[in-house]
C-alpha positions in Angstrom: 58.4 20.5 191.4 58.3 21.9 187.9 61.9 20.5 187.6 60.1 17.0 187.1 57.5 18.2 184.7 60.6 19.3 182.3 62.1 16.1 182.5 62.1 13.3 179.8 60.1 10.2 180.4 63.2 7.9 180.4 65.0 9.9 183.2 61.8 10.0 185.3 61.6 6.1 185.0 65.0 5.8 186.0 64.6 8.2 188.9 61.4 6.3 190.1 63.2 3.1 190.2 66.0 4.7 192.0 63.7 5.7 194.8 62.6 1.9 194.7 59.2 2.6 193.3 57.7 0.1 190.9 57.4 1.5 187.3 54.8 0.2 184.7 55.7 0.8 181.1 52.5 2.3 180.2 52.7 5.1 182.9 52.6 8.9 181.3 55.0 11.6 182.4 52.0 13.2 184.5 51.4 9.7 186.1 55.2 9.3 186.9 55.4 12.7 188.3 52.6 12.1 190.8 54.1 8.4 191.6 57.4 10.3 192.6 56.0 13.2 194.5 53.6 11.0 196.3 56.1 8.5 197.4 56.9 8.2 201.0 60.9 8.4 200.2 60.1 11.6 198.3 62.7 14.4 199.2 62.5 17.4 196.8 66.2 18.3 197.2 67.6 15.0 197.0 65.3 14.0 194.0 66.4 17.1 192.2 69.9 16.2 192.7 69.6 12.5 191.7 67.5 13.8 188.6 70.3 15.8 187.5 72.9 13.1 187.8 70.4 10.6 185.8 70.3 13.5 183.2 73.9 13.9 182.9 74.5 10.2 182.6 72.0 10.0 179.9 73.4 13.0 178.1 77.2 11.5 178.5 75.9 8.2 177.1 74.2 9.7 174.1 77.1 11.8 173.2 79.4 8.9 173.4 77.1 6.9 171.3 76.8 9.7 169.0 80.7 9.9 168.7 80.7 5.9 168.1 78.3 6.3 165.2 80.3 9.2 163.5 83.7 7.2 163.8 82.0 4.3 162.4 80.4 6.1 159.4 83.8 7.8 158.9 85.5 4.4 158.7 82.9 3.0 156.5 83.3 6.0 154.2 87.1 5.8 154.1 86.8 2.0 153.0 84.2 2.8 150.4 86.7 5.5 149.3 89.6 2.8 149.3 87.5 0.3 147.5 86.5 2.7 144.6 90.2 4.0 144.3 91.3 0.2 144.0 88.7 -0.4 141.4 89.8 2.9 139.6 93.4 1.5 139.6 92.3 -2.0 138.5 90.3 -0.6 135.6 93.4 2.0 134.6 95.7 -1.4 134.6 93.3 -3.4 132.4 93.2 -0.4 129.7 96.8 -0.4 129.6 
């Protein structure tokens, strides 16, 4: 059961919901742990596997979001650089 204690709250919330439990937003990690382990549908091996899948999905999603943010930031930087270059060229033309 130590695997539950090392888990993020958001993963425990998803796990509890997947197990068909009603989760209140104000529950703390320790309370979620108790709710899950005292559930009639609690099976340690199944729960461990399910939690692993939940964690893996969250991490993949976080990685995708990070990559999307980085791509967006890169596009914005390139756009700013192009705009700066256009302004520079325009100033150079005005001087001549």
